N, CA, C and O atoms as a GROMACS GRO file, in nm:
protein
  432
    1MET      N    1   0.324   5.296   1.947
    1MET     CA    2   0.237   5.302   1.997
    1MET      C    3   0.274   5.443   2.046
    1MET      O    4   0.393   5.457   2.071
    2ASN      N    5   0.212   5.529   2.061
    2ASN     CA    6   0.161   5.669   2.082
    2ASN      C    7   0.083   5.713   2.211
    2ASN      O    8  -0.039   5.707   2.223
    3ILE      N    9   0.201   5.772   2.338
    3ILE     CA   10   0.125   5.746   2.458
    3ILE      C   11   0.030   5.921   2.423
    3ILE      O   12   0.108   5.964   2.338
    4THR      N   13  -0.047   5.999   2.434
    4THR     CA   14  -0.053   6.199   2.414
    4THR      C   15  -0.058   6.220   2.545
    4THR      O   16  -0.112   6.134   2.615
    5ALA      N   17  -0.005   6.330   2.601
    5ALA     CA   18  -0.179   6.376   2.782
    5ALA      C   19  -0.179   6.559   2.683
    5ALA      O   20  -0.112   6.620   2.600
    6ASP      N   21  -0.313   6.578   2.773
    6ASP     CA   22  -0.363   6.657   2.717
    6ASP      C   23  -0.355   6.709   2.914
    6ASP      O   24  -0.386   6.644   3.013
    7THR      N   25  -0.278   6.904   2.897
    7THR     CA   26  -0.200   6.885   3.014
    7THR      C   27  -0.304   7.015   3.037
    7THR      O   28  -0.286   7.095   3.129
    8THR      N   29  -0.408   7.025   2.947
    8THR     CA   30  -0.516   7.112   3.023
    8THR      C   31  -0.656   7.052   3.093
    8THR      O   32  -0.741   7.119   3.152
    9THR      N   33  -0.653   6.876   3.065
    9THR     CA   34  -0.731   6.897   3.102
    9THR      C   35  -0.715   6.765   3.165
    9THR      O   36  -0.809   6.708   3.221
   10GLY      N   37  -0.592   6.713   3.156
   10GLY     CA   38  -0.469   6.614   3.341
   10GLY      C   39  -0.517   6.506   3.213
   10GLY      O   40  -0.578   6.435   3.293
   11THR      N   41  -0.541   6.429   3.069
   11THR     CA   42  -0.634   6.358   3.032
   11THR      C   43  -0.528   6.292   2.988
   11THR      O   44  -0.435   6.371   3.000
   12SER      N   45  -0.467   6.144   2.923
   12SER     CA   46  -0.389   6.080   2.824
   12SER      C   47  -0.454   5.992   2.704
   12SER      O   48  -0.562   5.937   2.721
   13THR      N   49  -0.411   5.986   2.631
   13THR     CA   50  -0.475   5.989   2.448
   13THR      C   51  -0.320   5.817   2.414
   13THR      O   52  -0.202   5.798   2.387
   14HIS      N   53  -0.420   5.763   2.438
   14HIS     CA   54  -0.375   5.596   2.370
   14HIS      C   55  -0.460   5.540   2.229
   14HIS      O   56  -0.578   5.519   2.201
   15THR      N   57  -0.268   5.525   2.124
   15THR     CA   58  -0.312   5.519   1.990
   15THR      C   59  -0.223   5.410   2.001
   15THR      O   60  -0.126   5.407   2.077
   16ASP      N   61  -0.267   5.295   1.903
   16ASP     CA   62  -0.174   5.185   1.859
   16ASP      C   63  -0.143   5.292   1.700
   16ASP      O   64  -0.214   5.357   1.623
   17ALA      N   65   0.018   5.258   1.714
   17ALA     CA   66   0.047   5.321   1.596
   17ALA      C   67   0.113   5.202   1.456
   17ALA      O   68   0.199   5.214   1.369
   18VAL      N   69  -0.010   5.063   1.509
   18VAL     CA   70   0.003   4.990   1.340
   18VAL      C   71  -0.118   4.997   1.334
   18VAL      O   72  -0.212   5.000   1.413
   19ALA      N   73  -0.101   4.998   1.219
   19ALA     CA   74  -0.335   4.995   1.160
   19ALA      C   75  -0.365   4.911   1.110
   19ALA      O   76  -0.294   4.820   1.066
   20GLY      N   77  -0.514   4.928   1.107
   20GLY     CA   78  -0.559   4.768   1.158
   20GLY      C   79  -0.588   4.712   1.291
   20GLY      O   80  -0.642   4.605   1.320
   21THR      N   81  -0.532   4.823   1.382
   21THR     CA   82  -0.537   4.727   1.558
   21THR      C   83  -0.590   4.745   1.647
   21THR      O   84  -0.522   4.792   1.738
   22ALA      N   85  -0.712   4.725   1.670
   22ALA     CA   86  -0.753   4.742   1.778
   22ALA      C   87  -0.778   4.738   1.924
   22ALA      O   88  -0.721   4.645   1.981
   23PRO      N   89  -0.853   4.820   2.001
   23PRO     CA   90  -0.757   4.757   2.102
   23PRO      C   91  -0.859   4.653   2.100
   23PRO      O   92  -0.931   4.658   2.000
   24ALA      N   93  -0.895   4.529   2.211
   24ALA     CA   94  -1.004   4.415   2.268
   24ALA      C   95  -1.106   4.460   2.300
   24ALA      O   96  -1.154   4.530   2.389
   25GLU      N   97  -1.140   4.397   2.190
   25GLU     CA   98  -1.280   4.406   2.190
   25GLU      C   99  -1.409   4.351   2.406
   25GLU      O  100  -1.396   4.278   2.504
   26GLN      N  101  -1.518   4.466   2.344
   26GLN     CA  102  -1.563   4.412   2.538
   26GLN      C  103  -1.627   4.314   2.478
   26GLN      O  104  -1.626   4.298   2.356
   27PRO      N  105  -1.702   4.224   2.575
   27PRO     CA  106  -1.740   4.155   2.514
   27PRO      C  107  -1.904   4.209   2.421
   27PRO      O  108  -1.955   4.302   2.484
   28ARG      N  109  -1.983   4.173   2.304
   28ARG     CA  110  -2.077   4.157   2.238
   28ARG      C  111  -2.244   4.170   2.334
   28ARG      O  112  -2.320   4.073   2.330
   29ALA      N  113  -2.281   4.285   2.407
   29ALA     CA  114  -2.365   4.315   2.458
   29ALA      C  115  -2.494   4.208   2.414
   29ALA      O  116  -2.579   4.219   2.502
   30GLY      N  117  -2.540   4.101   2.302
   30GLY     CA  118  -2.627   4.058   2.270
   30GLY      C  119  -2.545   3.892   2.327
   30GLY      O  120  -2.606   3.813   2.399
   31ALA      N  121  -2.417   3.871   2.284
   31ALA     CA  122  -2.363   3.749   2.384
   31ALA      C  123  -2.399   3.789   2.551
   31ALA      O  124  -2.485   3.723   2.611
   32ARG      N  125  -2.367   3.837   2.580
   32ARG     CA  126  -2.450   3.796   2.797
   32ARG      C  127  -2.508   3.801   2.776
   32ARG      O  128  -2.546   3.687   2.801
   33ASP      N  129  -2.655   3.885   2.701
   33ASP     CA  130  -2.822   3.861   2.696
   33ASP      C  131  -2.846   3.636   2.650
   33ASP      O  132  -2.923   3.548   2.688
   34ALA      N  133  -2.755   3.642   2.577
   34ALA     CA  134  -2.848   3.527   2.516
   34ALA      C  135  -2.774   3.428   2.605
   34ALA      O  136  -2.800   3.308   2.594
   35ASP      N  137  -2.682   3.469   2.693
   35ASP     CA  138  -2.579   3.355   2.834
   35ASP      C  139  -2.679   3.403   2.947
   35ASP      O  140  -2.692   3.336   3.050
   36GLY      N  141  -2.749   3.521   2.924
   36GLY     CA  142  -2.798   3.513   3.067
   36GLY      C  143  -2.959   3.446   2.987
   36GLY      O  144  -3.012   3.405   3.090
   37MET      N  145  -3.018   3.426   2.920
   37MET     CA  146  -3.155   3.424   2.836
   37MET      C  147  -3.089   3.259   2.870
   37MET      O  148  -3.172   3.192   2.932
   38ALA      N  149  -2.913   3.156   2.830
   38ALA     CA  150  -2.887   3.041   2.848
   38ALA      C  151  -2.936   2.996   2.956
   38ALA      O  152  -3.030   2.916   2.956
   39VAL      N  153  -2.865   3.053   3.092
   39VAL     CA  154  -2.887   3.049   3.205
   39VAL      C  155  -3.042   3.037   3.357
   39VAL      O  156  -3.079   2.972   3.455
   40ALA      N  157  -3.084   3.192   3.246
   40ALA     CA  158  -3.268   3.217   3.279
   40ALA      C  159  -3.319   3.049   3.292
   40ALA      O  160  -3.336   2.981   3.394
   41SER      N  161  -3.332   3.020   3.176
   41SER     CA  162  -3.351   2.921   3.108
   41SER      C  163  -3.366   2.745   3.173
   41SER      O  164  -3.451   2.657   3.188
   42PHE      N  165  -3.194   2.778   3.201
   42PHE     CA  166  -3.204   2.675   3.261
   42PHE      C  167  -3.293   2.634   3.407
   42PHE      O  168  -3.367   2.540   3.435
   43VAL      N  169  -3.252   2.736   3.472
   43VAL     CA  170  -3.300   2.775   3.564
   43VAL      C  171  -3.440   2.751   3.620
   43VAL      O  172  -3.465   2.713   3.734
   44LEU      N  173  -3.526   2.779   3.527
   44LEU     CA  174  -3.609   2.804   3.542
   44LEU      C  175  -3.734   2.654   3.488
   44LEU      O  176  -3.857   2.644   3.492
   45GLY      N  177  -3.639   2.576   3.450
   45GLY     CA  178  -3.698   2.443   3.398
   45GLY      C  179  -3.665   2.351   3.512
   45GLY      O  180  -3.723   2.245   3.537
   46LEU      N  181  -3.551   2.413   3.589
   46LEU     CA  182  -3.530   2.307   3.676
   46LEU      C  183  -3.584   2.331   3.775
   46LEU      O  184  -3.614   2.242   3.855
   47LEU      N  185  -3.620   2.517   3.802
   47LEU     CA  186  -3.805   2.504   3.944
   47LEU      C  187  -3.952   2.437   3.863
   47LEU      O  188  -4.068   2.406   3.891
   48GLY      N  189  -3.914   2.439   3.815
   48GLY     CA  190  -4.084   2.409   3.717
   48GLY      C  191  -4.071   2.243   3.744
   48GLY      O  192  -4.143   2.179   3.820
   49LEU      N  193  -3.981   2.200   3.677
   49LEU     CA  194  -4.013   2.055   3.788
   49LEU      C  195  -4.100   2.007   3.931
   49LEU      O  196  -4.172   1.922   3.983
   50LEU      N  197  -4.044   2.104   3.944
   50LEU     CA  198  -4.111   2.132   4.062
   50LEU      C  199  -4.285   2.192   4.151
   50LEU      O  200  -4.371   2.154   4.230
   51VAL      N  201  -4.239   2.321   4.050
   51VAL     CA  202  -4.432   2.405   4.019
   51VAL      C  203  -4.443   2.475   3.919
   51VAL      O  204  -4.352   2.489   3.837
   52LEU      N  205  -4.549   2.526   3.911
   52LEU     CA  206  -4.548   2.582   3.798
   52LEU      C  207  -4.564   2.547   3.665
   52LEU      O  208  -4.597   2.626   3.576
   53ASN      N  209  -4.524   2.346   3.643
   53ASN     CA  210  -4.426   2.367   3.522
   53ASN      C  211  -4.509   2.398   3.391
   53ASN      O  212  -4.478   2.387   3.273
   54LEU      N  213  -4.623   2.438   3.452
   54LEU     CA  214  -4.783   2.429   3.286
   54LEU      C  215  -4.674   2.600   3.279
   54LEU      O  216  -4.640   2.610   3.161
   55PHE      N  217  -4.639   2.675   3.331
   55PHE     CA  218  -4.605   2.779   3.251
   55PHE      C  219  -4.391   2.856   3.230
   55PHE      O  220  -4.351   2.951   3.164
   56LEU      N  221  -4.317   2.764   3.316
   56LEU     CA  222  -4.224   2.796   3.357
   56LEU      C  223  -4.067   2.684   3.176
   56LEU      O  224  -3.963   2.692   3.110
   57GLY      N  225  -4.237   2.577   3.220
   57GLY     CA  226  -4.097   2.472   3.083
   57GLY      C  227  -4.167   2.587   2.959
   57GLY      O  228  -4.060   2.644   2.937
   58PRO      N  229  -4.242   2.642   2.889
   58PRO     CA  230  -4.230   2.662   2.811
   58PRO      C  231  -4.210   2.777   2.787
   58PRO      O  232  -4.211   2.783   2.664
   59ILE      N  233  -4.187   2.898   2.835
   59ILE     CA  234  -4.130   2.983   2.875
   59ILE      C  235  -3.908   2.992   2.920
   59ILE      O  236  -3.816   3.073   2.910
   60ALA      N  237  -3.933   2.838   2.974
   60ALA     CA  238  -3.783   2.752   2.959
   60ALA      C  239  -3.710   2.734   2.777
   60ALA      O  240  -3.596   2.745   2.734
   61ILE      N  241  -3.846   2.703   2.712
   61ILE     CA  242  -3.872   2.624   2.611
   61ILE      C  243  -3.765   2.752   2.448
   61ILE      O  244  -3.678   2.737   2.362
   62VAL      N  245  -3.845   2.850   2.496
   62VAL     CA  246  -3.878   2.899   2.363
   62VAL      C  247  -3.677   3.097   2.509
   62VAL      O  248  -3.645   3.213   2.480
   63LEU      N  249  -3.638   3.017   2.610
   63LEU     CA  250  -3.572   3.101   2.644
   63LEU      C  251  -3.431   3.039   2.576
   63LEU      O  252  -3.319   3.068   2.533
   64ALA      N  253  -3.511   2.949   2.596
   64ALA     CA  254  -3.381   2.809   2.573
   64ALA      C  255  -3.290   2.864   2.332
   64ALA      O  256  -3.194   2.928   2.291
   65GLY      N  257  -3.427   2.767   2.251
   65GLY     CA  258  -3.477   2.901   2.145
   65GLY      C  259  -3.370   3.000   2.143
   65GLY      O  260  -3.270   2.957   2.085
   66LEU      N  261  -3.357   3.125   2.190
   66LEU     CA  262  -3.346   3.262   2.166
   66LEU      C  263  -3.196   3.221   2.134
   66LEU      O  264  -3.131   3.214   2.029
   67ALA      N  265  -3.162   3.191   2.301
   67ALA     CA  266  -2.990   3.168   2.346
   67ALA      C  267  -2.980   3.110   2.244
   67ALA      O  268  -2.955   3.171   2.140
   68LEU      N  269  -2.992   3.010   2.248
   68LEU     CA  270  -2.886   2.908   2.119
   68LEU      C  271  -2.944   3.052   1.947
   68LEU      O  272  -2.868   3.139   1.903
   69MET      N  273  -3.038   3.033   1.914
   69MET     CA  274  -3.012   3.120   1.769
   69MET      C  275  -2.956   3.286   1.837
   69MET      O  276  -2.951   3.381   1.759
   70ARG      N  277  -2.929   3.297   1.939
   70ARG     CA  278  -2.781   3.486   1.901
   70ARG      C  279  -2.705   3.381   1.980
   70ARG      O  280  -2.650   3.418   2.085
   71GLY      N  281  -2.694   3.235   1.936
   71GLY     CA  282  -2.486   3.205   1.953
   71GLY      C  283  -2.384   3.239   2.083
   71GLY      O  284  -2.272   3.282   2.109
   72THR      N  285  -2.535   3.175   2.158
   72THR     CA  286  -2.424   3.189   2.336
   72THR      C  287  -2.298   3.104   2.404
   72THR      O  288  -2.261   2.993   2.364
   73GLY      N  289  -2.268   3.143   2.462
   73GLY     CA  290  -2.097   3.071   2.506
   73GLY      C  291  -2.175   2.952   2.610
   73GLY      O  292  -2.124   2.856   2.667
   74ARG      N  293  -2.266   2.982   2.610
   74ARG     CA  294  -2.328   2.874   2.723
   74ARG      C  295  -2.442   2.711   2.695
   74ARG      O  296  -2.512   2.641   2.768
   75ARG      N  297  -2.397   2.713   2.518
   75ARG     CA  298  -2.456   2.612   2.499
   75ARG      C  299  -2.544   2.504   2.534
   75ARG      O  300  -2.664   2.482   2.518
   76GLY      N  301  -2.421   2.427   2.602
   76GLY     CA  302  -2.502   2.384   2.674
   76GLY      C  303  -2.565   2.321   2.777
   76GLY      O  304  -2.591   2.208   2.819
   77ARG      N  305  -2.584   2.456   2.805
   77ARG     CA  306  -2.706   2.514   2.951
   77ARG      C  307  -2.800   2.592   2.819
   77ARG      O  308  -2.882   2.609   2.730
   78ALA      N  309  -2.768   2.599   2.846
   78ALA     CA  310  -2.920   2.653   2.701
   78ALA      C  311  -3.030   2.459   2.627
   78ALA      O  312  -3.147   2.442   2.595
   79LEU      N  313  -2.944   2.388   2.631
   79LEU     CA  314  -2.910   2.288   2.610
   79LEU      C  315  -3.058   2.193   2.711
   79LEU      O  316  -3.166   2.140   2.686
   80LEU      N  317  -2.968   2.221   2.829
   80LEU     CA  318  -3.021   2.138   2.959
   80LEU      C  319  -3.123   2.232   3.030
   80LEU      O  320  -3.163   2.213   3.144
   81GLY      N  321  -3.172   2.367   2.927
   81GLY     CA  322  -3.296   2.435   2.973
   81GLY      C  323  -3.380   2.395   2.880
   81GLY      O  324  -3.494   2.375   2.923
   82LEU      N  325  -3.364   2.375   2.764
   82LEU     CA  326  -3.473   2.314   2.634
   82LEU      C  327  -3.507   2.137   2.666
   82LEU      O  328  -3.609   2.078   2.631
   83GLY      N  329  -3.374   2.070   2.752
   83GLY     CA  330  -3.456   1.964   2.796
   83GLY      C  331  -3.599   2.011   2.838
   83GLY      O  332  -3.711   2.001   2.788
   84LEU      N  333  -3.524   2.093   2.999
   84LEU     CA  334  -3.612   2.023   3.165
   84LEU      C  335  -3.743   2.098   3.061
   84LEU      O  336  -3.851   2.039   3.066
   85GLY      N  337  -3.734   2.242   2.958
   85GLY     CA  338  -3.854   2.281   3.002
   85GLY      C  339  -3.944   2.169   2.903
   85GLY      O  340  -4.065   2.185   2.916
   86ILE      N  341  -3.905   2.059   2.808
   86ILE     CA  342  -4.020   1.999   2.762
   86ILE      C  343  -4.022   1.839   2.856
   86ILE      O  344  -4.073   1.732   2.826
   87ALA      N  345  -3.953   1.876   2.962
   87ALA     CA  346  -3.978   1.780   3.070
   87ALA      C  347  -4.039   1.786   3.128
   87ALA      O  348  -4.112   1.693   3.162
   88ASP      N  349  -4.043   1.940   3.186
   88ASP     CA  350  -4.165   2.018   3.285
   88ASP      C  351  -4.303   1.997   3.164
   88ASP      O  352  -4.387   1.914   3.201
   89LEU      N  353  -4.324   2.049   3.060
   89LEU     CA  354  -4.459   1.964   2.984
   89LEU      C  355  -4.508   1.809   2.974
   89LEU      O  356  -4.618   1.760   2.951
   90ALA      N  357  -4.353   1.739   3.009
   90ALA     CA  358  -4.375   1.586   3.036
   90ALA      C  359  -4.473   1.631   3.196
   90ALA      O  360  -4.584   1.659   3.240
   91VAL      N  361  -4.377   1.617   3.218
   91VAL     CA  362  -4.414   1.574   3.346
   91VAL      C  363  -4.540   1.609   3.421
   91VAL      O  364  -4.609   1.526   3.481
   92LEU      N  365  -4.569   1.745   3.414
   92LEU     CA  366  -4.762   1.760   3.330
   92LEU      C  367  -4.892   1.670   3.266
   92LEU      O  368  -5.011   1.643   3.270
   93ALA      N  369  -4.757   1.650   3.199
   93ALA     CA  370  -4.952   1.574   3.089
   93ALA      C  371  -4.986   1.473   3.140
   93ALA      O  372  -5.105   1.464   3.171
   94ALA      N  373  -4.886   1.348   3.170
   94ALA     CA  374  -4.831   1.231   3.329
   94ALA      C  375  -4.896   1.289   3.388
   94ALA      O  376  -4.987   1.208   3.409
   95PHE      N  377  -4.934   1.417   3.460
   95PHE     CA  378  -5.031   1.374   3.626
   95PHE      C  379  -5.163   1.420   3.518
   95PHE      O  380  -5.267   1.372   3.562
   96VAL      N  381  -5.186   1.498   3.392
   96VAL     CA  382  -5.316   1.484   3.400
   96VAL      C  383  -5.403   1.401   3.329
   96VAL      O  384  -5.523   1.421   3.311
   97ALA      N  385  -5.294   1.248   3.265
   97ALA     CA  386  -5.318   1.139   3.212
   97ALA      C  387  -5.402   1.088   3.339
   97ALA      O  388  -5.522   1.061   3.340
   98THR      N  389  -5.265   1.078   3.498
   98THR     CA  390  -5.371   1.014   3.594
   98THR      C  391  -5.461   1.082   3.686
   98THR      O  392  -5.548   1.050   3.767
   99ASP      N  393  -5.411   1.176   3.643
   99ASP     CA  394  -5.571   1.310   3.768
   99ASP      C  395  -5.667   1.391   3.725
   99ASP      O  396  -5.732   1.462   3.801
  100HIS      N  397  -5.687   1.384   3.561
  100HIS     CA  398  -5.762   1.404   3.418
  100HIS      C  399  -5.809   1.596   3.517
  100HIS      O  400  -5.921   1.640   3.544
  101THR      N  401  -5.664   1.664   3.546
  101THR     CA  402  -5.718   1.775   3.550
  101THR      C  403  -5.528   1.851   3.547
  101THR      O  404  -5.416   1.798   3.539
  102LEU      N  405  -5.577   1.993   3.559
  102LEU     CA  406  -5.460   2.062   3.522
  102LEU      C  407  -5.408   2.086   3.646
  102LEU      O  408  -5.401   2.208   3.649
  103SER      N  409  -5.356   2.034   3.776
  103SER     CA  410  -5.362   2.094   3.900
  103SER      C  411  -5.266   1.944   4.004
  103SER      O  412  -5.302   1.826   4.006
  104TRP      N  413  -5.193   1.980   4.048
  104TRP     CA  414  -5.139   1.801   4.070
  104TRP      C  415  -5.025   1.881   4.276
  104TRP      O  416  -4.969   1.990   4.292
  105SER      N  417  -5.031   1.830   4.320
  105SER     CA  418  -4.951   1.753   4.414
  105SER      C  419  -4.917   1.686   4.432
  105SER      O  420  -4.943   1.590   4.360
  106LEU      N  421  -4.793   1.659   4.585
  106LEU     CA  422  -4.773   1.570   4.595
  106LEU      C  423  -4.867   1.462   4.678
  106LEU      O  424  -4.896   1.343   4.669
  107THR      N  425  -4.890   1.549   4.746
  107THR     CA  426  -5.024   1.465   4.896
  107THR      C  427  -5.104   1.406   4.810
  107THR      O  428  -5.200   1.363   4.874
  108GLY      N  429  -5.114   1.384   4.706
  108GLY     CA  430  -5.255   1.303   4.629
  108GLY      C  431  -5.404   1.346   4.650
  108GLY      O  432  -5.495   1.285   4.594
   0.00000   0.00000   0.00000
C-alpha cells in the first residue's frame, strides 16, 4: 500500500501495491433501483387491497417483475408485491362479479 501526499493541494492518494485488487466497491445503482422497486411493489400491492386496486394492482405486478428481472436483493419482498398485486386484481374481480360494477365500497 502506498500513500502519497500532494503538498500543493493538501490531498493524499491511496494505491494498493498488490496488482489486480480494487478498493471495496459501492453497491451498483441498478441494484439499489431494483431493491426500491421491490419495496414499492410490496407497498403498492398492500395499499391496493384497500383502495384503487384497479390501478395499484397492475403497477405492483410490473414493479415486482422488473425488480426480479434486475436481480434484486429483496427477492422475497418482490414476490410478496407480485402476490399482493395479483390479489388486488382478484379482489376487484370478486367485487365486480358481485356488484357488476368497477367501483366498490365497504358500506354497500
